[in-house]
C-alpha positions in Angstrom: 81.4 110.0 64.7 81.4 106.2 64.5 85.3 106.2 64.5 85.4 108.4 67.6 83.0 106.1 69.4 85.0 103.1 68.5 88.2 104.8 69.7 86.5 105.7 73.0 85.3 102.1 73.5 88.8 100.8 72.9 90.3 103.2 75.4 87.7 102.3 78.0 88.4 98.6 77.4 92.1 99.2 78.0 91.4 101.1 81.2 89.1 98.3 82.5 92.1 96.0 82.7 93.5 98.2 85.4 90.8 98.7 88.0 92.9 99.3 91.2 95.4 102.1 91.7 98.3 99.7 91.8 97.2 98.1 88.5 96.7 101.5 87.0 100.2 102.6 88.2 101.7 99.5 86.6 100.0 100.2 83.3 100.9 103.9 83.5 104.6 103.0 84.0 104.7 100.7 81.0 103.0 103.3 78.8 104.6 106.4 80.4 101.1 107.8 80.4 100.5 111.0 82.3 96.7 110.5 82.1 96.9 107.0 83.6 99.2 108.2 86.4 96.6 110.9 87.2 93.9 108.3 87.2 95.9 106.1 89.6 96.1 109.0 92.1 92.3 109.4 92.0 91.9 105.6 92.5 94.4 105.6 95.4 92.5 108.3 97.1 89.2 106.4 96.7 90.8 103.2 97.9 93.0 104.4 100.8 92.1 108.0 101.6 93.1 111.5 100.7 96.1 111.5 103.1 97.2 107.9 102.4 100.7 106.7 101.6 99.3 104.8 98.7 98.2 108.1 97.2 101.6 109.6 97.9 103.3 106.7 96.0 101.0 107.3 93.0 101.9 111.0 93.1 105.6 110.1 93.2 105.0 107.9 90.2 103.6 110.8 88.3 106.6 113.0 89.2 109.0 110.2 88.2 107.1 109.8 84.9 107.8 113.5 84.0 111.5 112.6 83.8 110.9 110.2 81.0 108.6 112.6 79.2 110.6 115.8 80.1 107.3 117.3 81.3 108.7 119.9 83.8 105.4 121.8 83.9 103.5 118.7 85.3 106.3 118.2 87.8 106.1 121.8 89.0 102.3 121.6 89.3 102.5 118.5 91.5 105.7 118.4 93.4 104.6 120.8 96.2 101.5 118.9 97.2 103.5 115.6 97.0 106.1 116.9 99.4 103.4 118.2 101.8 101.6 114.9 101.8 104.7 112.9 102.5 105.7 115.3 105.3 102.3 114.8 106.9 102.6 111.0 106.6 106.0 111.1 108.2 104.7 113.1 111.1 101.9 110.6 111.6 104.2 107.6 111.3 107.7 108.6 112.2 109.1 105.1 112.7 108.2 104.0 109.1 111.1 104.4 106.7 109.1 104.1 103.5 107.6 107.6 103.3 111.1 109.0 104.2 112.6 107.1 101.3 110.0 108.4 98.9 110.4 112.0 100.1 114.2 111.6 99.7 113.6 110.5 96.1 111.3 113.4 95.4 114.0 115.8 96.6 116.3 113.9 94.2 113.9 114.7 91.3 113.9 118.3 92.3 117.7 118.4 92.1 117.6 116.5 88.8 115.5 119.3 87.3 117.4 122.1 89.1 120.9 121.1 90.0 121.5 124.4 91.8 119.0 123.3 94.4 121.4 120.6 95.5 122.7 123.1 98.2 119.2 123.1 99.7 118.0 119.5 99.2 121.2 117.4 99.0 121.7 116.9 102.7 118.0 116.6 103.4 117.7 113.9 100.8 120.7 112.0 102.1 119.6 112.2 105.7 116.1 111.0 104.9 117.4 108.0 102.9 119.9 107.0 105.6 117.1 107.1 108.2 114.8 105.1 105.9 117.3 102.3 105.5 117.9 102.2 109.2 114.2 102.0 110.0 113.0 99.8 107.2 115.9 97.7 105.8 113.5 94.9 104.8 111.3 97.1 102.6 111.8 96.4 98.9 110.6 100.0 98.3 113.3 101.5 100.6 116.0 99.3 99.1 115.0 100.2 95.5 115.0 103.9 96.2 118.2 103.7 98.2 119.7 102.1 95.1 118.5 105.0 92.9 120.0 107.5 95.4 123.4 105.8 95.2 123.2 105.5 91.5 122.3 109.1 90.6 124.2 111.0 93.4 127.6 112.2 92.2 130.5 110.3 93.7 131.8 113.4 95.4 128.6 113.5 97.4 128.3 109.8 98.3 127.2 108.2 95.0 128.4 104.6 94.6 127.4 102.3 91.7 128.5 99.2 93.6 126.3 100.1 96.6 123.5 100.9 94.2 123.7 97.5 92.6 123.8 95.9 96.0 120.6 97.8 97.1 118.8 97.0 93.8 119.6 93.3 94.2 118.4 93.4 97.8 115.2 95.0 96.6 114.6 92.4 93.9 115.0 89.6 96.4 112.6 91.3 98.8 110.1 91.9 96.1 110.3 88.3 94.9 109.9 87.0 98.5 106.9 89.3 99.1 104.9 87.6 96.3 104.0 91.0 94.8 103.2 90.9 91.1 102.9 93.6 88.5 104.4 96.4 90.7 105.9 99.2 88.7 108.5 99.7 91.5 109.5 96.1 91.1 109.8 96.4 87.3 111.7 99.6 87.6 114.2 98.0 89.9 115.4 95.8 87.1 116.2 99.0 85.1 118.0 100.5 88.0 120.1 97.4 88.5 120.9 97.3 84.7 122.0 101.0 84.8 124.2 100.4 87.8 125.9 97.4 86.1 126.4 99.5 82.9 128.0 102.3 85.0 130.3 99.6 86.5 131.2 98.4 83.0 129.4 95.1 83.7 127.6 94.9 80.4 127.0 91.2 80.4 125.3 91.5 83.8 123.3 94.5 82.6 122.0 92.6 79.6 121.1 89.6 81.7 119.1 91.8 84.0 117.2 93.4 81.2 116.4 90.0 79.7 114.9 89.0 83.0 112.8 92.1 83.0 111.5 91.4 79.5 110.8 87.8 80.4 108.8 89.0 83.4 107.0 91.7 81.4 107.0 91.2 77.6 105.5 94.7 77.2 108.4 96.4 78.9 109.5 98.6 75.9 112.1 100.6 77.8 114.1 97.5 78.7 113.7 96.2 75.1 115.0 99.6 73.7 118.1 99.5 76.0 118.8 95.9 75.1 118.7 96.8 71.4 121.0 99.8 72.0 123.5 97.6 73.8 123.4 95.0 71.1 124.4 97.6 68.5 127.4 98.9 70.5 
């Protein structure tokens, strides 16, 4: 009983370090924790409202996390309500590209799990992302998700690693100019850029990008693992 109480207190102490939704999202990303992502959604709803974009971003983070953990059940349980919320936000704020970029990326995740759905979601995803970039080119979020779209879309359907690297670099510059700290989207952009460089055969640039990520966040285990893998090859 004493051991269980000690474990509970340690867990609560860890959670107390991440009081806001954005802080919880950052911790959830670093730990690939489903529980922490779910908590971040609850916090976002309390902070910004049930129908807020902040909540939608947290929900997208949970969906994105399922790719790392291969938790398709959690994805299936949450993707419908995430899509519905983003559509509602877009209807309320049609001139903002950010929710369109996130919805485009959610469609991308759907296709990643079910490639046959590319016929249904491919054009929708591409059109949404193109519109997002036109409407909000100075958004680091839009540039980051645009980079992901270009990186993971097959070349025959418009994928382009060079354009992906360009978008990721744009995103990093915009994040740095914004003064945002401890954003999971910022940290994940380093991974996207490194992956784009690797796809282009620019391994030196990929390593340098990963080293920058680890310098910025020493607890970034994913970046450390990829660096170790590259050092062995």
